[in-house]
C-alpha positions as CSV (number, residue, x, y, z in Angstrom):
1,M,-41.2,126.2,75.3
2,V,-44.4,128.0,74.4
3,S,-47.8,126.5,75.3
4,L,-51.1,128.0,74.2
5,V,-54.6,126.8,74.8
6,L,-57.0,128.0,72.1
7,G,-60.2,126.8,70.7
8,G,-60.0,123.6,72.6
9,F,-56.5,122.7,71.5
10,T,-53.1,122.9,73.2
11,L,-50.3,124.2,71.0
12,S,-46.9,123.6,72.3
13,G,-43.3,124.0,71.0
14,D,-41.3,126.9,69.8
15,S,-40.7,129.0,66.6
16,V,-37.9,131.3,65.9
17,A,-37.2,132.2,62.2
18,G,-33.9,130.7,61.2
19,I,-33.4,128.8,64.4
20,G,-36.2,126.3,64.8
21,T,-40.0,125.7,64.4
22,A,-42.1,122.8,65.8
23,I,-45.7,123.2,66.9
24,A,-47.4,120.2,68.5
25,V,-51.2,119.9,68.8
26,R,-51.7,117.6,71.8
27,E,-55.3,116.7,71.2
28,L,-54.7,115.7,67.6
29,R,-51.5,113.8,68.4
30,L,-49.6,115.5,65.7
31,C,-46.8,118.1,65.1
32,F,-46.1,120.6,62.4
33,D,-42.3,120.7,61.5
34,L,-39.4,119.4,63.5
35,G,-36.9,122.2,64.0
36,Y,-37.2,122.2,67.8
37,L,-37.6,119.4,70.3
38,C,-39.6,119.3,73.6
39,P,-41.8,116.7,75.3
40,P,-45.0,117.6,73.5
41,V,-43.2,117.3,70.1
42,L,-41.7,114.0,71.2
43,S,-45.1,112.7,72.2
44,S,-46.5,113.4,68.7
45,P,-46.4,110.2,66.6
46,N,-47.4,112.0,63.4
47,V,-45.2,114.8,62.1
48,F,-46.1,117.0,59.1
49,L,-42.9,118.5,57.6
50,S,-43.4,121.6,55.5
51,H,-40.0,121.8,53.7
52,A,-36.3,120.8,54.0
53,H,-34.8,123.9,55.6
54,T,-33.0,122.9,58.8
55,D,-35.0,125.2,61.0
56,H,-38.1,123.3,60.1
57,C,-36.7,119.7,60.0
58,G,-33.3,119.7,61.6
59,E,-34.4,117.8,64.7
60,V,-35.7,114.8,62.8
61,M,-32.8,112.7,63.9
62,N,-33.0,113.6,67.5
63,Y,-36.8,113.1,67.5
64,L,-36.4,109.6,66.1
65,A,-33.5,108.6,68.3
66,T,-35.1,109.8,71.5
67,R,-38.4,108.0,70.6
68,A,-36.3,104.9,70.0
69,L,-34.5,105.3,73.4
70,E,-37.9,105.7,75.1
71,N,-39.4,102.7,73.3
72,R,-42.2,104.8,71.8
73,D,-44.5,103.6,69.0
74,L,-44.1,104.0,65.3
75,A,-43.4,107.6,64.1
76,T,-44.8,108.7,60.8
77,L,-43.2,111.6,58.9
78,F,-45.4,113.2,56.2
79,V,-43.2,115.1,53.8
80,P,-43.4,117.0,50.5
81,P,-42.9,114.8,47.4
82,S,-39.4,116.1,46.6
83,M,-38.3,115.4,50.2
84,A,-39.3,111.8,50.5
85,Q,-36.5,109.9,48.8
86,P,-33.6,112.1,50.0
87,L,-34.9,111.9,53.6
88,S,-35.3,108.2,53.4
89,A,-31.7,107.8,52.1
90,F,-30.4,110.1,54.7
91,L,-32.1,108.3,57.6
92,S,-31.0,104.9,56.3
93,D,-27.4,106.1,56.1
94,W,-27.5,107.6,59.5
95,Q,-28.7,104.4,61.1
96,K,-25.9,102.5,59.5
97,M,-23.3,105.1,60.6
98,S,-24.6,105.2,64.1
99,A,-25.4,101.5,64.4
100,S,-28.9,102.5,65.5
101,K,-32.5,101.4,64.5
102,F,-35.4,103.8,64.5
103,D,-39.0,102.9,64.2
104,Y,-40.5,105.2,61.6
105,R,-42.1,105.5,58.2
106,I,-42.0,108.2,55.6
107,V,-45.2,109.1,53.7
108,M,-45.2,111.3,50.6
109,A,-47.8,114.0,51.2
110,C,-49.0,115.3,47.8
111,P,-50.8,118.7,47.7
112,G,-54.5,118.3,47.4
113,A,-54.5,114.6,48.3
114,P,-56.4,113.8,51.6
115,I,-54.4,111.9,54.2
116,P,-56.6,109.7,56.5
117,L,-55.1,110.2,60.0
118,R,-57.4,108.3,62.4
119,G,-61.1,108.1,63.1
120,S,-62.8,111.1,61.6
121,L,-59.6,113.1,61.0
122,T,-58.1,113.9,57.6
123,V,-55.1,116.1,56.7
124,I,-54.8,117.9,53.4
125,P,-51.5,119.3,52.2
126,F,-51.5,122.5,50.1
127,E,-48.8,124.2,48.1
128,L,-47.1,127.4,49.1
129,S,-44.5,129.8,47.5
130,H,-41.1,129.2,49.0
131,V,-37.8,127.5,48.1
132,P,-37.3,124.5,48.4
133,E,-40.7,122.9,47.7
134,T,-42.9,123.9,50.6
135,Q,-46.4,123.1,51.7
136,G,-48.8,123.7,54.5
137,Y,-51.5,121.5,56.0
138,V,-55.1,121.7,57.2
139,V,-56.7,119.2,59.6
140,L,-60.3,118.3,58.9
141,E,-62.8,116.5,61.1
142,S,-65.7,114.6,59.4
143,V,-68.9,115.3,61.2
144,R,-72.2,113.6,60.6
145,K,-75.2,116.0,60.5
146,L,-78.9,115.5,59.9
147,K,-79.9,116.5,56.4
148,A,-82.0,119.7,56.3
149,E,-85.1,117.8,55.3
150,N,-84.8,115.5,58.3
151,R,-84.2,118.1,61.0
152,H,-87.9,118.0,62.0
153,L,-87.3,114.5,63.4
154,T,-87.2,114.1,67.2
155,S,-84.4,112.1,69.0
156,E,-86.9,109.3,69.6
157,E,-87.8,109.1,65.9
158,I,-84.1,109.0,65.0
159,V,-83.4,106.2,67.5
160,Q,-86.4,104.2,66.1
161,K,-84.9,104.4,62.6
162,K,-81.5,103.1,63.8
163,G,-80.7,99.8,62.2
164,L,-83.1,100.3,59.2
165,P,-81.5,100.2,55.7
166,D,-82.1,103.9,55.0
167,F,-80.9,105.1,58.4
168,D,-77.6,106.5,57.0
169,D,-79.6,108.4,54.4
170,L,-80.8,110.7,57.1
171,F,-77.4,112.2,57.4
172,E,-74.7,114.0,55.4
173,I,-71.0,114.2,56.1
174,R,-69.4,117.6,56.5
175,N,-65.7,118.3,56.9
176,R,-65.0,120.8,59.7
177,P,-61.6,122.5,59.5
178,L,-59.8,122.4,62.8
179,V,-56.2,123.6,62.5
180,A,-54.2,124.9,59.5
181,F,-50.5,125.5,59.3
182,I,-48.9,128.0,56.9
183,P,-45.1,128.1,57.2
184,D,-42.7,130.1,55.0
185,T,-44.2,131.6,51.9
186,L,-44.5,134.6,49.7
187,P,-47.9,136.5,49.9
188,E,-49.1,134.8,46.7
189,G,-49.1,131.6,48.7
190,L,-51.9,133.1,50.8
191,D,-53.9,133.9,47.6
192,H,-54.2,130.3,46.5
193,L,-55.1,128.6,49.7
194,P,-57.9,126.0,49.8
195,G,-61.1,127.5,51.3
196,E,-60.9,125.2,54.3
197,V,-57.7,126.9,55.5
198,W,-59.5,130.3,55.9
199,D,-62.3,128.4,57.7
200,S,-60.1,126.7,60.3
201,R,-60.8,127.1,63.9
202,I,-57.1,127.8,64.4
203,L,-55.0,129.2,61.6
204,L,-51.2,129.3,62.2
205,V,-49.4,131.8,59.9
206,E,-45.7,132.6,59.7
207,S,-45.2,136.3,60.4
208,S,-41.4,136.7,60.1
209,F,-41.3,140.4,59.8
210,L,-43.6,142.9,61.6
211,D,-42.6,146.3,60.2
212,D,-40.1,147.9,57.8
213,R,-37.1,147.1,60.0
214,K,-35.9,144.8,57.2
215,P,-36.3,146.2,53.7
216,L,-39.2,144.6,51.8
217,E,-36.9,143.6,48.9
218,A,-34.8,141.6,51.3
219,V,-37.8,140.0,52.8
220,R,-39.1,138.9,49.4
221,K,-35.7,137.6,48.5
222,G,-36.0,135.2,51.4
223,R,-39.5,134.4,50.3
224,H,-41.2,135.4,53.5
225,L,-44.2,137.3,54.7
226,V,-44.5,140.7,56.5
227,L,-47.3,141.4,58.9
228,D,-48.9,143.7,56.3
229,D,-49.5,140.7,54.0
230,I,-51.6,139.1,56.7
231,L,-53.4,142.3,57.8
232,E,-54.5,142.9,54.2
233,R,-56.2,139.5,54.1
234,L,-57.8,139.4,57.6
235,G,-61.2,139.6,56.1
236,R,-60.8,136.2,54.5
237,F,-60.3,134.4,57.8
238,R,-63.6,133.0,59.1
239,G,-62.2,131.0,62.0
240,E,-61.8,131.7,65.7
241,H,-58.0,132.2,66.3
242,L,-55.3,133.5,64.0
243,V,-51.9,132.6,65.5
244,L,-48.8,134.3,64.3
245,F,-45.4,132.5,64.6
246,H,-41.9,132.3,63.1
247,F,-40.8,135.8,64.2
248,S,-37.4,137.0,63.0
249,R,-34.6,137.4,65.5
250,I,-34.3,141.1,64.7
251,Y,-37.2,141.5,67.2
252,A,-36.6,141.2,70.9
253,Q,-39.1,138.8,72.5
254,D,-40.7,141.5,74.7
255,E,-41.5,143.8,71.8
256,I,-43.2,141.3,69.5
257,A,-46.6,141.3,71.1
258,A,-46.6,145.1,71.5
259,I,-45.9,145.7,67.8
260,V,-48.6,143.2,66.7
261,A,-51.1,144.7,69.2
262,A,-50.4,148.2,67.9
263,R,-50.9,147.2,64.2
264,V,-53.9,144.8,64.4
265,P,-57.3,146.5,64.0
266,P,-59.2,146.8,67.3
267,E,-61.9,144.4,66.3
268,W,-59.4,141.7,65.7
269,K,-57.3,141.9,68.9
270,E,-59.2,139.1,70.6
271,R,-58.7,136.8,67.6
272,V,-55.0,137.4,66.8
273,T,-52.5,135.7,69.1
274,C,-48.7,135.5,69.0
275,F,-46.9,132.2,69.4
276,L,-44.0,133.8,71.2
277,P,-40.6,132.2,71.1
278,T,-38.3,131.6,74.0
279,P,-35.8,134.4,74.6
280,A,-33.3,134.5,71.8
281,T,-30.2,136.5,71.1
282,R,-31.0,139.6,69.1
283,S,-29.3,140.1,65.8
284,D,-29.3,143.1,63.4
């Protein structure tokens, strides 16, 4: 299991292209994808699935069954529109077949439609370029700020106005992007992202291939990114941490960080981090 602490958030899970991806954000009590199972993933009651490939959702059954065994609370699976009905039917049939009962709900997450999570948190799905239908997610936090014309007010003056009919008019609501998740996609998927994604404090981006070890034509056929696609767009990222994940098994674990470090511009080295997978068997 991988565990990173960045920008005030704990990212836990694992990600190996073609094997399994699941990244939990402990402080937000949510997880992106379910292709891997570990305690932090199991502890996440809200799961945002990107698409129906098994390395991104193949552990759904184990996730629900284990949570049921441990008497955990309701799990909510947020899924792309085309995935909602088939997944619902599959889980219904599986419960009948296994004589089991799982506590869950499936929510259709439509691109561009805000999903209220809890308190001040909202999640917005966005479209990517992959097959089958694939989408990423950005988590926003609503923050109340004094309007520019009211910033001259002292703390005492603000307190005195509390309870008055026009108190709320002193403030404006701003959405602060916290964490964004970009799974499998072609590079054009990066070119049509909502602005909030590039502003996220933490931006997770799949980086399946790091060099020309796999011919670009073959990479594009699988509808994936190469590191160059990300490097060419570094200037768009205005957040704190860019986290690369979903590395191909053609790379040995101990060479991934070295390749990335050698290719990332010096001024970006402190902001780019690898979500390194557990040791995996190398394949050519």
